[in-house]
C-alpha positions in Angstrom: 22.3 6.9 21.4 22.8 6.7 17.6 21.1 8.4 14.7 17.4 7.6 14.3 16.8 5.2 11.5 13.7 6.0 9.5 14.6 3.1 7.2 13.6 0.8 10.0 10.3 2.6 10.9 8.9 3.3 7.5 8.5 -0.3 6.4 6.6 -1.2 9.5 4.3 1.8 9.2 3.6 0.9 5.5 3.3 -2.8 6.3 0.8 -2.2 9.1 -1.2 0.1 6.8 -1.5 -2.6 4.2 -2.4 -5.2 6.8 -5.2 -3.0 8.1 -6.3 -2.1 4.5 -6.2 -5.7 3.4 -8.4 -6.8 6.4 -10.7 -3.8 5.8 -11.2 -5.0 2.2 -11.7 -8.7 3.0 -14.1 -7.9 5.8 -15.6 -5.0 4.0 -18.2 -2.7 5.4 -21.3 -1.9 3.4 -19.8 1.5 2.5 -16.8 -0.1 1.0 -18.9 -2.7 -0.8 -21.0 0.2 -2.2 -17.8 1.9 -3.4 -16.7 -1.2 -5.3 -20.2 -1.6 -6.8 -20.3 2.1 -7.9 -16.9 1.7 -9.5 -18.1 -1.3 -11.5 -16.0 -4.0 -9.9 -17.5 -7.5 -9.5 -18.9 -8.2 -6.0 -16.0 -10.5 -5.1 -13.3 -8.0 -6.1 -12.8 -6.6 -2.6 -11.5 -10.0 -1.6 -8.9 -9.9 -4.4 -7.9 -6.4 -3.3 -7.6 -7.4 0.4 -5.5 -10.5 -0.4 -3.1 -8.5 -2.7 -2.8 -5.9 0.1 -1.9 -8.6 2.6 0.6 -10.1 0.2 2.2 -6.6 -0.2 2.3 -6.2 3.6 4.0 -9.6 4.1 6.6 -8.8 1.4 7.3 -5.3 2.9 7.7 -6.7 6.4 10.3 -9.2 5.3 13.6 -7.4 4.5 14.7 -9.7 1.6 11.4 -9.0 -0.3 10.8 -5.5 0.9 11.4 -3.8 -2.5 9.2 -6.3 -4.2 6.4 -5.6 -1.7 6.9 -1.9 -2.1 6.6 -2.2 -5.9 3.3 -4.2 -5.4 2.1 -1.5 -2.9 2.9 1.2 -5.5 0.8 -0.7 -8.1 -2.0 -1.0 -5.6 -2.0 2.7 -4.8 -1.7 3.7 -8.5 -4.7 1.5 -9.2 -6.7 3.1 -6.4 -5.9 6.6 -7.7 -6.8 5.6 -11.2 -10.1 4.1 -10.0 -11.2 7.3 -8.2 -9.9 9.6 -10.9 -11.7 7.5 -13.6 -14.9 8.1 -11.7 -14.4 11.8 -11.1 -13.9 11.3 -7.4 -10.8 13.5 -7.2 -10.9 14.2 -3.5 -10.9 10.5 -2.8 -7.4 10.3 -4.4 -5.8 12.3 -1.6 -5.5 9.4 0.9 -4.0 6.9 -1.7 -1.7 9.7 -3.0 -0.4 10.2 0.6 0.1 6.5 1.1 1.8 6.3 -2.4 4.2 9.0 -1.2 5.0 7.1 1.9 5.5 3.9 -0.1 7.9 5.7 -2.4 9.8 7.2 0.5 10.1 3.8 2.1 11.4 2.4 -1.2 13.9 5.1 -1.5 15.2 4.7 2.1 15.2 0.9 1.7 17.2 1.2 -1.5 19.6 3.8 -0.1 20.2 1.7 3.0 20.8 -1.4 0.9 23.4 0.5 -1.1 25.1 1.8 2.0 25.1 -1.6 3.7 26.6 -3.3 0.6 29.7 -1.0 0.5 
């Protein structure tokens, strides 16, 4: 049995997170809709967020586009953090910051594995 490869697990964890998040935004609960309204976004913006999250998930789950998907996921999480910080909801930044950390870790392991595989 060989060495455990986190570089194979991380993309799936992150990808599934963004699938769940995307569907959660597209089929938003009243609480999520209230959040978007409180933050001043148009009433349709949760659809945009959900679609962009699903695109990020698809790109992450496909190896050739993984780094592009992770870059998009990074942008999504930075936007989420900026939104809650901009409204003084600092404790709400914890979850997106954790996800951002996992996205960055996944990017690093993907990049590192790609460098190793190309040698």
